[in-house]
N, C-alpha and C positions, 0 to 999 in steps of 0.2 A: 504494500500500500504506500502510495506516495502522497504526501501532504505539502501544503504551501505555507511557508513562513513569510512574515512581512516585517522588514526592518523599516519602521515608519519614516525615519529621517532621510534614508537613502532611497526609499521607494523601490527597494530591490526585492524581487521574489527569490525565495530560497527553498530548495527541495529538502524535505525532511525524510530521513530514512528511519523507519521504526526499528525496534529492538531486533538484534540479530540472533536472539536466543534460539530460533528455530534451526539455525545452521550451526554456528559456533558461538560460544560465549567467552569473549576474551577476558572478562573480569572473572577472576578465580577466588574462591574462598581459601584463606590460608589459616591453618590451625594456630591457636594460641598455645603457649607452653602448658604441659600437663600439670605443672605446679600451680597454675592459675585456677582459682575456684570458678565453678560454673556461673555463680552469681557475681560476675564482675562486669566492668564497663570501661571502655576507652574513650577519651575525650579529644585527643589531638596527637599528631605525629609530626616529626621533622626528619628529612632524609638528607644525607650528604653524598651518597654514592650507592652503587649496587650492593655493597657489603656493609653498609652502615646506615642505620636508621633508629630512631627512638619513638616510642609511643608511651603515653602516660594516661592514667585513669585511677580506678579504685577497685580493690578486691572486695567481694562479698556485698555488692550493692543489691538492695532489695530485701535484705534481712532486717530484723529489728535492731540489731547492734550496728554501730557505725562500721564502715569498711576501713581498709588500710590503703595507704598510697601504693600505687602500682606503677612500676617502670619496666618496660620490655625493650629489648634491643635485638635488631636484625643483624645477623652476622654473615649474610650472603646465602645462607642455607635454611635457617630456621629462626624463629623468634625465641629468645631466651629471657627468662625473668631475671632482673638484676637485683643484687643485694643492695640494701640501703643501710649500711652500718651506722648505728647510733641514732637511727630514725625510727622511733617506736610509737609515735603518736597515731591515733586513728583519725581518718579523714579521707580526703580525695585530692588528687592532682588534676587541675583543670586545663592547663595549657603548657606547651613546650615550644621553645624557639632557640635559635643559636646563631651566633655570628661566625663560628668555626667549630670543627669537631672537638676542640678543647675548651670551648666556651658555650656550654649548653645550659639553658635556664629552664626551670619548671616552677610554676606557681600553683598553690593549692590552699585549702582551708582544713583545719583540724575539726574534730567533732564539736568543739566549743565555739567555732566560728572564727578562730584566730587565723591570721595570715601565715602562710608557710612559703618559703622561698628556697629552692634547692638549686645547686650548681654542680655540673660535671666538668672537671678540669682536664679531661683526657685520660684520667686514670680511675677516679672514683667519684661517686656522688657524696655531697655533704650539704649540711644546712648553711644557709646564708641569712644574715639578719635582714628581715623585710623592712621597708620604710615604716617609720613610727606611725601608729594609729591608722594604717591603711589596710583595708580588707581587699585582697588581690583577686582579680578575675581573669586576667590574660597577660601573657608576655608575647611581644612581637619583636622581630629582629630583621635587620637588613642594612646593607651599606655600612657595616661596621657599627651600627647603632643597635641599642637594646632599649625598648620601652615597656612600661607596665601600665595596665589599666586597673582601676579599682575604685574604692570609695573611702572617704574619710568623714565620719560623723554624718553619714547618709548622703553626702554630696560626692558626685563622681570626680575622680582625679586622674591625671595622666602624669607619669614620671619618666624621665630619661636618665639613662646611666651616664654619669660623668665621673671619671676617675674610679674611685672605689665607693662612691655613694650614688644616691638618686636625687635628682633635681626636679621639682614640680614644674610642669609646663601648663600654660593656660588650656582650658577645655572649651571646645566649641559649644554653641548652644544646643540644648537637648541632651541626648544620650549617645555614647559611643559603644558599639558592639564589636568592632573589629578595626585593626590597624594594618596598613600596608606601608612598611618603612623602606624607603629607597636611599635616603640620606638624611643628615641632620636638618636640612632645609627643604626636604621633599618627603612629606608624610601625608598619607591619605587616611581619613577616618570614616568608617561606615556607621550609620546609626539612624536616629529619628529625632526630629524637632517638632515644635508645636505645629508647624505647617505640613508635616508629613515626613516621608522617608527622605533622608538627607545624607550627603557626602560632603566632607570638609577637607580642605587642603592647607597644610602648614608649610609656610615658606621660610621658617626660621625665626619669624617675628610675630606673625599673626595667622589666624585661621580665616579662610574664605569659604563660606558654606553655600552650597547650592541644593535646591530641593529636587529630588529625583521623581517623586510621586506625591501629589498633594492630597490624596484621599485619606480619610481617617483610618487608623490602624495599620497603615503601611509602614514598613521599616526596611532598612538595608542591613543585612547580616554579614556580608562579605564584600570587599572591594579589591580590585586588581588594577593597578596602574601600569599600562604598557608604555605610554608616552604622554606628554601634556595634552595631546589631541586624541588619545584613546585610553579611556578609563572605563572599566566595567563595574557595575554594581548589581548585586544579587540579594534578594530577600523575599518579602511577602508584600503583595499589593493590597491596597484597600478596595472596597467595593460597596456599592449601595444596594440595599434590598437583599432578597434571598431568604430562605428559611433559616430559623434558628439552628445553630450548629453546623451550618454549611461550611465546608472546607474553604480556606482562603487561597486565592490564586497566587502563583509565584510571580515574582517581579524580577525582570532582567532588563537592564538599561545600559546604554553606551553613551559616554561623554565624548563629544567631538571637538572640544576646546571652546565651544560656545553654548551648547545646550545638551540636555539629556534626551535621548530618543529610546523609546521602548522597543525591545526586541522580543518577538514572540518565541515561545518555546513549545515543543510538542507534548505538552501536558497541561491540563486545565487547572489543577489544584496541587498544592504542595508548597514547601518552603525551600528556597535556595539558600543553603547554609554555607557553601564553600565554592570558591573559584580557584582553579589551578592553572598555572602557565606551562608552556612548553619550554624547551631548552633555550629558545630565543627570548623568552619573556612574554610572548603573546598568549592570549587566552587559548586554552586547550580543552579544559574540562569544567563542567558545571554539575554540581551534585544537588539533587532535589529530594529532600526527605519527605516521606509520606506522599509520594507522587501518585496522583489519581487523574483519570480522565473520564469523560462521559462514555458509558457503554452504548451499545446499539439501541435505537428507539424501542421502547417497550420492555427493555431488559430490567430485571430486578436481581440484586440491587442496581440502582441506576448508574453507579460509579464502578469503574474497573481499574486495576492497577495501571499506572503509567510508568514511563521510563525513569529510572532512578539516577542514571549517570549519562550526561550528554556530552558527546565529543564534538568540538567545534573546529572546523578546518579553515576558517576564514570566510566562508560563504554559507555553510549549511551545518545542521546538527545531525548527528547519528545518535539515536537513543539506545541505551542498554538497560536491561533489568538486572538487578543484583542477583547472583546465584542463590538458589534456595539452599538452606542448611537444615538437615534433619533435626526435628525437635525444637526448632526455633522459628520465630516469626521474622518480619521485615525489620530493617534497621530504623531506629528512631532518629539517629544522627549519622551523617556521612561527612567526615572531615578529610579533605584531600591533602596529600603530601607528595608532590612530584619529586622524582629522583633526578638531581641536576645532571645535565649532559646526556640524558637518555629519554626514551619515550615511556618509561615505567612510571606508574603512579600508584601510590598506596591510598587506601581509604580505611579509616578506622572509625569506630563508633560503638554504639550500644544497640543491641537488637532486643526484641521481645523474647523473653524466656518463659519457661513454664511457670504456671501459677502466679502470674503477675510479677515475676522477677525480670531482671535484665540478663543479657548474655553478651560477652565481648565479641566484637565482630571486626575481622580484618579481611579486606579484599585487596586484590592486586591486579593491575592491568600491565601487560607487557612482561 
């Protein structure tokens, strides 16, 4: 089946190829280490090459007791659980990023809600002192820069690594959900403002904010800057009307240096939570969590599963469904981590497990 996509600003028709699951499924499920409990979850990953990647999350998610921080490492053959000597607190690691293989950062929260900051120096993981009074939510890195997002006394904060400490940076209006860091004077922030879904750009002195989608409840979850005239934003779009509980449509838009233009995707509902570049930095993959589309007229239920992972070749999308895993449901989150210099991409997240629990999910393309 061939469908048409419309890139509004360019008025270009694009052919969409549906999931190739009927023939070959290039996305493969990769097992987690046997030492990992079934009720675990992964939140984010970062890769440096074919034999080096990190994924972080929590063990024993879904049980009454708090989980434990979880770190996995890919050695080129299998994922291995990493020891965290001296780290005995219960809680969860939320995000991981790095400027080099010997400068990897992970942020999380313990069971009491306290901020936790871990660093890998190329040899071992150890605790680092988090910024005072800040509850951390994400770490982002790029261009030799490392930034943190979090909150202090209920107000969102951004911090930049300077020397051996962290320096507060002004926050754009609204909320920040994701950062794409290119340099100290070139940072893109995804989020939402009072006017709707928003993306902001930091030039080293101030933020310039633009509204991507002005409908209520719209938000940008991920941003990818290719150049000053090509920036991609993915999230959820607002809508007017519809039945209570109706799924929310995905939002994908492209900045051309002057304005944002909506780009249609081959699924009607879901949340775009992650964008991944290819080796040149251009958009390559879009992840859509809880992807759904309308089924044939008169079908019940009226919605059918949609493609979860969308490959972009510069003109068109190819949609892929995530592979089924025995005894588990679909992924709740899909966080992409491209392998530099290759076409390989990791996706980590948490899937529906038995009896209302979660299960760790790792997928690989290439």
